N, C-alpha and C positions, 0 to 999 in steps of 0.2 A: 871268611869273616866270622869272628867268634859269635856265640849266642849272646844276645843283648839283654834279655830281661834281668833287671837288677833289684828292683824294690817291689814289695807287695802293693798292689793297687786295691783301693777300697772296693767292696762288693757293690754291684749294681742290682737293684731289685728286679725281680722277674717282671713285675708290672711295668717298670720303666723300659725294659727291653722290649716287651710286647707292644708298647705304645710308640716305640721309636721307629722312625723311618731312616735313621742313620746315626752314626756316632755323634755327628755334629748337626744340629738343626738350627737354622736361622729363619725367623718368621717376622715378616713385615718390618724389617730393620730400617730405621731412619736415623740419619745424623745430620744436624744442621748447626751452623754457627751464625752469630750476629756480628757483622763487621761494619763499623761506621754507620750503624742504623739499618744496614741491609741484611736480610736473612739469606744465607747461602746454604742450599741443600747439597750436602756432599754425597749422601746415600738416600735413596728413596724407595721405600717399600720392597726391600730386597728379601727374597726367599731362597734358601739353599739347603740341600741335604748332602752330607759327605759321609760315605761309608768307611768303616774301619779298614785301614790298609790302602785307601785310595790316595793317589797322587794327583793333586789338582793345581793347575796353573791359572793365574788371573792375569789377563792382558788388557791393555787399554791406554789411551793417551794420558799424559800428565794431567793431574787434577780430576781424574775420573773416579777416584775414591778407593783405589786398590789398597794403598797403605793404610788408609783409615779403616777399611774393612779388617785388615790383619790386626791392627791395634785393638779393635773391638773384640775380635775373636780371642785375642790373647789377654783380655781383661786390662789392657793399658789405657783404655778410654771407655766412656759410658755412652750408650746410644741415647738419642732423643726420644725414640719410641721403638717398640718391637722387642723381641727376645732372642737370646742365644742359649741353647741348651747343649751341654756336652755330657754324654754318657748318663743322661738323666738328671744332671745338675743344671739348674738355670743360673747362668753366670750373671745375667743382667741385674738381678736383685740381691746379689751378695753384698754384705757390708765390707768396708775397707780391709780389716784384718783377715776376714775369712777369704776374701778375694786374693789377697797376697799369698795366703797359704795354698789356695787352690791353684794359682798360677805357678807357684814354685813346684808343685807336684805334677801338674798336668801339661804344662806348655814348655816346649824347647824353642828358643829363638835363635835364628841364624840371619845375620845382616850382611849387607854389602861390605861394610867396613867391619873388620873382624872383632873389634872391641876387646882385644886381649890386653892384659895389664903388662906393660913392658918389663917391669922389674920382677915378674914371676915367670917361672919356667912353664913349659907346656903342661907338665904334670900339675903344677900348682894352679894354673888357669882352669884346667878341666875339673880339678877338685873343688873349686869354689862353690858350686851349687850344693855340694854334699855337706859343706860346713854348717848348713842350716838344718841338717837332719840329726838324728840320734845315732847314726852309724859310728862304730868305733874307728880308730885310725887304721887298723888293719883291714876292716871292711871297706873303708873309703879307698885305700890303696888298691884293693882287688877290683873295685868298680872302675877306678880311673884307668888302671892298666887294661881292663877289658875294653873300655871305650876307645882308648888310644890304639889298641890292637885292631879294633873294628875299622879304624880309618888309616891303618897301616903306618902308624907313627910310633910304634913301640920304641924304636931305636933313637927317637928324637925327644923323648919325654923330659930329659934334663936340659934341653936347649931353650934359650930365651927367644921371644918373637923376632928380635933383630937377626937371629941366626937361622931363620927359616925363610923359605920363599913364600910368595903370596898364596900359592896353592896350599902349601903346608900350613900356613897360618889359618886359612879357611877350614882346613881339615881339623885343626885343633878346636876351632869354634864349633864345628859339628860334633866333635867328641864331647865338648862341654855341654852342648844342647841335649845329647842323648844319655849322658852319664847317669841321670836319675830316672831313666826309662820313662819319659813323659808319654802322655796319651797321644799327643800330636805335635808336629813341628810346624812352625811358621817361618817361612824363608822370604826375606825381602831383598830381591835382586842379589841372590847369593853368589852369582858369577859375574856381576857387573864390573868388578875391579880386577878381573883376571884375563890373561891371554886365553886364546881358544883351547890350547892344549890343557892348561890348568882347569879351565871351565869344564871341559869334557870329563876330566877326572872327578870333579865335584858332582857333576850330573850323574856319572856312573855310580857314585857312592849313594846319592839320593835315591836313584832307581833301585839299587840293591836294598836299601833300608825299607823301601816300600814293598818290593816284590818278595824278598826273602824273609824279612823280619816283620812284615805287616805293619810298618809304621805309617801312620796317616800324615800326609804332608800337604800343606797349602803354600804355594809359592807365587809371589809377585815377580813378574819379569817383563822386560821390554824386548827380549830376544826371542824371536820365533823358534830358533833352533833349540833353545832351552825349553820352551813351552812344549815342543813336540816330544820331549822325553817323558812328559807326564802322561797319565792315563786319560785325563780330562782337561780340556782347555776352555775356560770361561772368559767372556769379554764384558768389560764394564765401560759404559760411556755415560758421562754426566750423572754418575751415581746409580745408574740403572743396569741391571744384568740383561744384556741384549742377545747373547748367543752362547751356546755351549756345544761342544762336539767331542767325540772320541777320536783321537788321531789313529790313522790306520797303520 
């Protein structure tokens, strides 16, 4: 797999690093909604530390708060209480425009449905996040080719999604997620729509991104076999983190 670092990351202060217990710190995180006059607690007092390069899986029954947690970590939702800090930046108090910029720079999203634009080629789909940067066309091409090479799809860059298998489409979505060299990846059931063979290919790729390229990965999954591929498995139940273990 080619070397992935693509864009310069902002410097983190020495003080922030010294005070940090992990790349990602979650403290006393709460999320609640009001529906029909009833208050529903989705997450309750959650605390979490994730180190750089760690591959973490979240498991739990439907409604346990797994996807809500990913949305909060990615700045797609706002907590009711508590804080999320990434590399010294407290995300929970960022304004809308600043949060959008932070999310584009630091977070790569991978979903169960590939969310590729059908009228764009694999190359064009992967290039999309870079259109928001000040990179030149030549620089964007170099980064896209590097990302597609990392997922072994160099020969498919001119193909449209309809010309790709499900596993290949998911690999395109992973290339899109890593093309701007984000700080961490958020994966919501990334193998949920794939057969076992294709799922194993995607999990092999995620493992390599974590172990070889030190990418920090947080993945929601219902599949125990997928969770076992990560370095840490955490369990959520009714919004509470109830168990964590390191697979052997």
